[in-house]
N, C-alpha and C positions, 0 to 999 in steps of 0.2 A: 946590352938587349935590348933595353928599352925602346934604344934607336930603332932597332929594327922591326918592332910593334908597331911603335909610331907610324913608319914607311908603308910597312903592312897595309893598317887601317888605313893610311889613304889613299893608297893603289887601291883596294875593295870600294872605298867611297865614291872616290872618282871615277873609276867604271861605273859604279850603279847609279851615280848620280847620270855622267853619259845615256846609260840606258835609257833612267827615268825622263829624262827630258825628250829622247824621241819619242817614249812609249805615251806622252802626253801631247808632243804635237802628231801621234799618228792617231789617236782618239782612243788608248788602249787604256781605259780609264782604270781596270782592275790589277792590271802590270804594272799601273803607275803607281797605286794604291799599296800595292806590296813591297814596291823598290824604293816608295818614298818612305815608308817607314822602317825598314830596312837600311837604308842610309842614315837617316836619324840615329838609330841605336848604334851603329858603328861608329857615327859622328862622336858620338860622347865619350865612346871608348878611346878613339885616335884625340881626342881633346885633353881627355884628363891624362893618359900617357905623355903627348907634348907638353901640357904645361906643365906637370912635375918635373918633368925633364930639363928645363928652361926655366924655372923657378928654384933651382938646385944653384948650388955654390960651385958645380961640376962644370968648368969653361969648355973641356971635351965635350961631355956629354950634352950640354947646351948646344955646342956648335954644330954636333954631329947628326942630332935628331933635328936642327932645322934645315940642315944639305938632306938628309936622307928622306924627309918629308918632302921638303920642295922637288925634290927628283923625283920622288914619289908620286907627285902633284900633275906636274906633267907627263910620267907614262902614264898614269892612270887615265887621265882626260885625254891623252891621245887612244890609247888601247879600246878606251869606254866607246867612243865614237866609231872606231873600227869596225868595234864587236857590234854595235847596237845596228850597223847598216847592215848586217849580217843577219841578225836574230830579231831584231825588231819591223816587221813587214807591214807595210801599208794595208787597210782594210780593201777588199775587194767590194768595188763600187755598185755589186751589183745585190750585195748584202746590204747596202747602207743607202737606199733612193737620196735623202737626203744630202749624203755624202757629194752625190754626184750632181744632181738636178739643180738643188737650190744655189751652187756656186757659180753656174756658168747659164747664158742666157739661151743657150743652143746644148738640149741633151740629144744624146744620141741613145739607139736603140735597145742600148743596154741597160737603160734609166726605166723601161717600160712607158715613154710619152715621146711624144711626137715630136719633132722639132720645132721650134717657138719663134 
């Protein structure tokens, strides 16, 4: 049972971690902060469950946790990346003047400046 808890914790941790990375890359500070705090708390639980099982004298439990968490790690990263592409949207450049005009030499009309 502990292997399932650890695997589920890793799955959730990886999904939130992928969403966190995408939120940071898209300048979603509040969402990134919320995801970072949530991921850290889940990581503590996952680490506790995993280490208790790995340090036990039960070989079957040890290897089942290692296998289950490894599979959950892969699946969670893959799923999190796919979910992030759908859920974490790029900010509209018309709402963020710096995001549009500061990074390129030629600004379009949606930025409110003439072409340089």
